[in-house]
C-alpha positions as CSV (number, residue, x, y, z in Angstrom):
1,M,-2.2,-20.7,-25.9
2,N,0.8,-19.1,-24.3
3,R,2.3,-21.1,-21.4
4,I,1.5,-19.6,-18.0
5,E,4.6,-19.7,-15.8
6,F,4.9,-20.2,-12.1
7,M,7.9,-18.3,-10.9
8,P,9.4,-19.7,-7.7
9,S,10.7,-17.5,-5.0
10,S,14.4,-16.4,-5.1
11,P,16.5,-17.4,-2.1
12,K,17.1,-13.7,-1.6
13,K,14.6,-11.7,0.4
14,I,14.9,-8.6,-1.8
15,E,16.1,-8.3,-5.4
16,V,16.2,-5.2,-7.6
17,K,17.1,-5.0,-11.2
18,H,17.3,-2.3,-13.9
19,K,16.4,-4.2,-17.1
20,Y,16.8,-3.2,-20.8
21,G,15.3,-5.0,-23.8
22,M,13.9,-8.5,-23.5
23,E,16.7,-10.1,-21.5
24,N,15.0,-13.5,-21.4
25,S,11.9,-11.8,-19.8
26,L,8.6,-13.6,-19.7
27,F,6.0,-12.2,-22.1
28,S,3.5,-15.0,-21.3
29,M,1.1,-15.1,-18.3
30,H,3.0,-15.8,-15.1
31,I,2.8,-15.5,-11.3
32,H,5.4,-15.1,-8.6
33,N,5.6,-16.4,-5.0
34,N,7.0,-13.0,-3.9
35,F,5.6,-9.5,-4.3
36,E,6.7,-7.4,-7.2
37,I,7.1,-3.6,-7.8
38,Y,7.4,-3.0,-11.6
39,F,8.4,0.6,-12.6
40,T,8.2,1.2,-16.3
41,L,10.5,3.7,-18.1
42,C,8.9,3.5,-21.6
43,D,5.6,4.2,-23.3
44,G,3.1,2.3,-25.3
45,N,2.9,-1.1,-23.5
46,K,-0.1,-2.9,-21.9
47,F,-0.4,-5.1,-18.8
48,C,-3.1,-7.7,-18.4
49,V,-3.5,-8.5,-14.7
50,G,-6.0,-11.2,-14.0
51,T,-9.2,-9.9,-15.6
52,E,-8.0,-6.3,-16.1
53,F,-6.0,-4.4,-18.7
54,Y,-3.9,-1.3,-18.1
55,P,-1.8,1.0,-20.3
56,A,1.8,0.8,-19.2
57,D,3.7,4.1,-19.9
58,K,6.7,5.9,-18.6
59,N,6.6,6.6,-14.8
60,D,3.8,4.0,-14.2
61,V,4.3,1.7,-11.2
62,F,2.5,-1.7,-11.0
63,L,2.1,-3.6,-7.8
64,F,1.7,-7.4,-8.0
65,N,1.1,-9.7,-5.0
66,N,1.5,-13.5,-5.0
67,T,-2.0,-14.1,-6.4
68,D,-1.8,-11.8,-9.4
69,V,-1.5,-13.6,-12.7
70,H,-0.1,-11.0,-15.1
71,K,1.4,-10.5,-18.6
72,I,2.8,-7.5,-20.4
73,T,2.4,-6.8,-24.1
74,V,5.4,-4.8,-25.4
75,T,5.2,-2.7,-28.5
76,D,9.0,-2.2,-28.9
77,P,11.1,-4.9,-27.2
78,D,14.4,-3.1,-28.1
79,R,13.4,0.0,-26.1
80,Y,11.7,-2.0,-23.3
81,E,13.2,-0.5,-20.1
82,R,12.1,-1.0,-16.4
83,Y,13.1,-1.5,-12.8
84,V,11.8,-4.6,-11.1
85,V,11.8,-5.2,-7.3
86,M,11.0,-8.6,-5.9
87,F,10.6,-9.2,-2.2
88,A,9.2,-11.6,0.3
89,P,6.0,-10.3,2.0
90,S,7.2,-11.9,5.2
91,L,9.6,-8.9,5.5
92,F,6.6,-6.8,6.6
93,P,4.4,-9.1,8.7
94,K,0.7,-8.0,9.0
95,N,0.8,-8.3,12.8
96,D,3.5,-5.5,13.0
97,P,1.5,-2.3,13.7
98,E,4.0,-0.1,11.9
99,L,5.4,-2.3,9.1
100,G,2.4,-4.4,8.3
101,G,0.5,-1.5,6.8
102,L,3.1,-1.0,4.1
103,L,1.6,-3.8,2.2
104,E,-1.9,-2.5,2.1
105,C,-1.5,-1.4,-1.5
106,F,-0.9,-5.0,-2.5
107,D,-4.1,-6.2,-0.9
108,G,-5.5,-9.0,-3.1
109,G,-8.8,-9.0,-1.2
110,A,-9.6,-5.4,-2.0
111,A,-12.6,-5.0,-4.3
112,K,-11.5,-3.8,-7.8
113,R,-8.0,-3.1,-6.7
114,N,-6.1,-0.8,-9.0
115,H,-2.7,-2.4,-9.6
116,K,-1.3,0.8,-11.2
117,I,0.1,4.0,-9.7
118,S,1.1,6.9,-12.0
119,L,4.0,9.1,-10.8
120,S,4.9,12.7,-11.6
121,D,8.4,13.3,-13.0
122,E,9.5,14.5,-9.5
123,Q,8.1,11.4,-7.8
124,A,9.7,9.1,-10.5
125,K,13.0,10.8,-9.9
126,E,12.8,10.1,-6.2
127,L,11.9,6.5,-6.8
128,T,14.8,6.1,-9.3
129,E,17.3,7.5,-6.8
130,I,16.2,5.0,-4.1
131,L,16.3,2.1,-6.6
132,E,19.8,3.0,-7.7
133,K,20.9,3.0,-4.0
134,M,19.4,-0.4,-3.6
135,I,21.4,-1.7,-6.6
136,L,24.6,-0.3,-5.2
137,C,24.1,-2.2,-2.0
138,G,25.4,-5.3,-3.8
139,N,28.9,-4.0,-3.3
140,E,28.7,-4.0,0.5
141,N,28.9,-6.6,3.3
142,A,26.0,-9.0,2.9
143,S,24.2,-8.4,6.2
144,R,24.7,-4.7,6.0
145,A,23.4,-4.7,2.4
146,D,20.3,-6.7,3.4
147,L,19.4,-4.2,6.1
148,K,19.9,-1.3,3.7
149,R,17.8,-2.8,1.0
150,K,15.0,-3.4,3.5
151,L,15.1,0.2,4.7
152,Y,15.1,1.5,1.1
153,L,12.2,-0.8,0.3
154,A,10.3,0.6,3.2
155,Q,11.0,4.1,1.8
156,I,9.6,3.0,-1.6
157,L,6.5,1.5,-0.1
158,L,5.9,4.7,2.0
159,L,6.4,6.8,-1.2
160,L,3.9,4.7,-3.2
161,S,1.4,4.7,-0.3
162,D,1.5,8.5,-0.1
163,V,1.1,8.9,-3.8
164,K,-1.8,6.5,-3.9
165,Q,-3.6,8.3,-1.0
166,T,-3.1,11.8,-2.3
167,A,-3.3,11.5,-6.1
168,A,-6.5,11.0,-8.0
169,Q,-5.9,7.5,-9.4
170,R,-8.1,6.3,-12.2
171,N,-10.5,3.7,-10.8
172,D,-11.3,2.0,-14.2
173,P,-8.1,0.4,-15.5
174,R,-9.4,-0.4,-19.0
175,T,-7.1,0.6,-21.8
176,E,-9.6,1.0,-24.6
177,N,-12.3,3.5,-25.4
178,D,-14.2,0.9,-27.4
179,P,-17.6,0.3,-25.8
180,R,-18.0,-3.0,-27.6
181,L,-14.6,-4.4,-26.4
182,N,-15.3,-3.2,-22.9
183,A,-18.7,-4.9,-23.0
184,I,-17.1,-8.2,-24.2
185,L,-14.5,-8.0,-21.4
186,D,-17.2,-7.5,-18.9
187,Y,-19.2,-10.4,-20.2
188,I,-16.2,-12.7,-20.1
189,R,-15.3,-11.6,-16.5
190,T,-18.9,-12.2,-15.4
191,H,-19.4,-15.5,-17.2
192,C,-15.9,-17.2,-17.1
193,D,-17.1,-19.4,-14.3
194,Y,-19.3,-21.1,-16.9
195,P,-18.5,-22.4,-20.4
196,V,-17.9,-19.4,-22.7
197,T,-17.6,-20.0,-26.5
198,L,-16.7,-17.9,-29.4
199,D,-20.1,-18.7,-31.0
200,E,-21.8,-17.5,-27.8
201,L,-19.8,-14.2,-27.8
202,S,-20.5,-13.7,-31.5
203,K,-24.3,-14.2,-31.0
204,E,-24.4,-12.0,-27.8
205,F,-22.6,-9.0,-29.5
206,Y,-23.8,-9.4,-33.1
207,L,-20.3,-9.7,-34.4
208,N,-18.7,-12.0,-36.9
209,K,-16.6,-14.4,-34.8
210,Y,-13.5,-14.0,-37.1
211,Y,-13.7,-10.2,-36.9
212,L,-14.2,-10.6,-33.1
213,C,-11.0,-12.6,-32.8
214,R,-9.0,-10.2,-34.9
215,M,-10.3,-7.1,-33.0
216,F,-9.5,-8.7,-29.6
217,K,-6.0,-9.8,-30.7
218,N,-5.1,-6.5,-32.3
219,K,-6.3,-4.3,-29.4
220,L,-5.2,-6.4,-26.5
221,G,-2.3,-8.5,-27.7
222,F,-3.6,-12.0,-27.2
223,G,-6.6,-14.1,-28.0
224,I,-10.1,-14.5,-26.5
225,S,-9.4,-18.1,-25.3
226,D,-6.2,-16.8,-23.6
227,Y,-8.2,-14.2,-21.7
228,I,-10.8,-16.6,-20.6
229,E,-8.1,-18.9,-19.3
230,S,-6.4,-16.0,-17.5
231,C,-9.7,-15.1,-15.8
232,R,-10.3,-18.6,-14.6
233,L,-6.8,-19.2,-13.4
234,S,-6.7,-15.8,-11.7
235,N,-9.9,-16.7,-9.8
236,A,-8.5,-20.2,-8.9
237,I,-5.2,-19.0,-7.4
238,P,-6.6,-17.1,-4.3
239,L,-9.1,-20.0,-3.7
240,L,-6.2,-22.5,-3.7
241,R,-4.1,-20.3,-1.4
242,A,-7.1,-20.0,1.0
243,G,-7.3,-23.8,1.3
244,V,-10.4,-24.4,-0.8
245,P,-10.5,-28.1,-1.9
246,I,-9.3,-28.6,-5.5
247,S,-12.6,-30.2,-6.6
248,T,-14.5,-27.1,-5.3
249,V,-12.1,-24.7,-7.0
250,A,-12.6,-26.5,-10.3
251,L,-16.3,-26.1,-10.1
252,K,-16.2,-22.5,-8.9
253,T,-13.9,-21.3,-11.7
254,G,-15.5,-22.9,-14.7
255,F,-13.3,-25.9,-15.3
256,G,-16.2,-28.2,-14.7
257,S,-14.3,-31.2,-13.2
258,D,-11.3,-31.5,-10.9
259,T,-9.6,-33.8,-13.5
260,Y,-9.8,-31.2,-16.2
261,F,-8.7,-28.4,-13.8
262,I,-5.7,-30.4,-12.5
263,S,-4.5,-31.3,-16.0
264,T,-5.0,-27.7,-17.3
265,F,-3.3,-26.2,-14.3
266,K,-0.4,-28.6,-14.6
267,K,-0.1,-28.0,-18.3
268,H,0.2,-24.2,-18.0
269,F,2.0,-23.8,-14.6
270,G,4.2,-26.9,-14.9
271,I,3.1,-28.2,-11.5
272,S,-0.2,-29.7,-10.1
273,P,-2.5,-27.6,-7.9
274,K,-1.6,-29.7,-4.9
275,K,2.1,-29.1,-5.4
276,Y,1.5,-25.4,-6.0
277,V,-0.3,-25.1,-2.7
278,K,2.5,-26.9,-1.0
279,E,5.1,-24.6,-2.6
280,V,3.3,-21.4,-1.5
281,T,2.6,-22.5,2.1
282,Q,6.2,-23.6,2.9
């Protein structure tokens, strides 16, 4: 299985980068302490975010909070182009009546939250101009640059909020028009809190298990066991951040025992659940 990475916060409050190609980017499942705005400039890719899959095409924006385990599958790494903005959510505290609302589109508690916003060419041009201004701030006095970046970030969040409210966004993020695959994904999402085996899926959907593995891998970019693991870890992260005891999280998310959960979490994230909770609550 691909290693799932925990990406620690940068000491900077706001970072913006225009990236080309792979540039040492992570293509495995990972999570950040900070919030992320991901603006894709190329077609034909796919994002897995927790339990959901999205097509990732030119002018699509993805919003990830600090509980979103996510992974991109890239069809052409050499033409892989995007802007990435990372920022600390503390910049816009929820108790601020004006600024707190800017983070509503990152709300991890929202039912069936859509992580994707598709922009028109005009909206994408406006976003690009703001992002380029943010990048140019690096040439200015540090305190002045920080203030400008925050103001530009607020502009971006207002733009995305307006688009999300006025545009008819697709509620179902699934990438495939394959009823069998969608049914399998639904089954795994619903049952991942319990043991789910390849034999069980094969019997449930009347498919040869080897064909099932190939179909899943070819259409979605990684294996069934990877997806089950992603669902469970995605369900575990918000519980840990909410202060739920580790033994309870293990039972609620299908790991069975706290010992197995701790060892699996540490193997994939590189740290124990206890240390993760300490890192994100500092």
